[in-house]
Every structure is written in C-alpha cells, then in structure tokens.
N, C-alpha and C positions, 0 to 999 in steps of 0.2 A: 787134562781137559781137552785134549786134541779131538777135533771132529765134532764136539758137541758144545763148544763154548763160543762166547763173543768176546772180542777184545777191542778196546779203544787204544789207538797207537798214534804217537806223535814222533815222527822220524823213526828212531829205533826203540823208543821208550814206550812201554806198555803203561798206560795211565789208569786203565780199569780192565777187569777181566771177570766174567761171570758165566755160569752155565746158561744155556739157552732158555731153560724153564724159569730161571731167576729174573731175566730181564723182562721189561714191559715195552711193547711196541705201540706207539701212539703217533698217528699222523706222519708216518714215515721216519720217525725218530726212534732210536733205541735208548731206553732209560735203564741205567745200571743201578742195582741196589747200592745204598750208601756204603756198605761194608766191602763192596767189591772195588771201590775206587782207592787207588794208592794214596796213602797218607802224604799230605804235603803238596799235592799237585793242584789243589783248588784254592784260589784266593777270592773271597767275595768281591764282587764288582758293584759299583754304585748304580749301574744302568737299571732304570726302572722299567718294568713291564708287567702288565696284568692280562692274563688270558681270560676271555669272556666266560669260558666254562671250567677252566682248571683253577683259576684264582691268581694270586700274586706270585710272580716268579722271582727267584734269586739268581742273578747271573753270576758267573764265576770266570775269572781269568784262569787259564790252564798253564801251569808251570812245569816244563819238562826240560831239565838241564838248563841251558842258557836261553831256551825258547820260552817266550811269554805270548800266549794267544789270548788277546783281549776278547772277553765275552765268548770264550771258546766252549763254554758249557753253561748249563742252567738246570735249575731244579725248582720244584714247587714245595716249599717247606710245610705248608698247611693247605692241602688241596680241599676243594669243596666236596662235601659228601656226595653230591650228584655226580661229580667227576669220577669218584671211586666206583660208584654204582655203574656208570657208563663203561668204564674200563674193565670192571670186574674184580678189581683189587685195589687196595690202598697203596698208592705209589708216592706218598709223601716223602720228600727228601731224595727220591731217586734222581739220578743225574743223567742228563742227555748231553751229548757232545755235538758241536757244530760240524756236520759232515763235510763242509768246505774246508775246515781247518784240521780236523781230526779224522784219521782213517779208522773205519769200523770194519774189523775182520770177523768173518764167521768161520 
C-alpha cells in the first residue's frame, strides 16, 4: 500500500490503514472504513455529540498498547440520508481520528 494509502498512527502503532480511494474526507478529517481499523483499538466512549448535518456521533477511546486516547476517534453509526447525498457516499460507521492525538500519514 506504499504511496497510495492512508494510515492512522499512535506512536509506532498503526491503528487504521486504507487505500486513498477507500477513505472519505469530510471537513478536514479522514474517515477510515470500519474494516480498515485494527481490531481492538476502539472502545466506545460515553461522550455525547450530535452533528447538525451528519447525525448522532459515537465517540471512541483509542487503545494502542499502554496508550489510551480519550475520545481519540469518532464515527457516525447511522448517518442522515442527506449527509450521504452531500458527501456522495454512505460513510456510516467510518472512523475519523483526532488529528491532535493521532497522526494521519499519507
């Protein structure tokens, strides 16, 4: 996947990896397909948030070795149809990482 992929990295640990064409870019964030996220790195967080146009968010703590990043990622399990139309594809369950906590490599 060298050269044409995106990675989300915590320290030395890759927590998600996908081809460029598989990710969705929204408002400066990169959303990774659910199957590109390493199993076991996300733990649901109770933090509530609802986006006016995307719908209800699910925040996740990111677990990478001994590191726990509180609310280091989020997804929209059930996006609004209008949001899928606006973005051009259904990104339900896609995971975005907090760029202040998780390094996104291209």
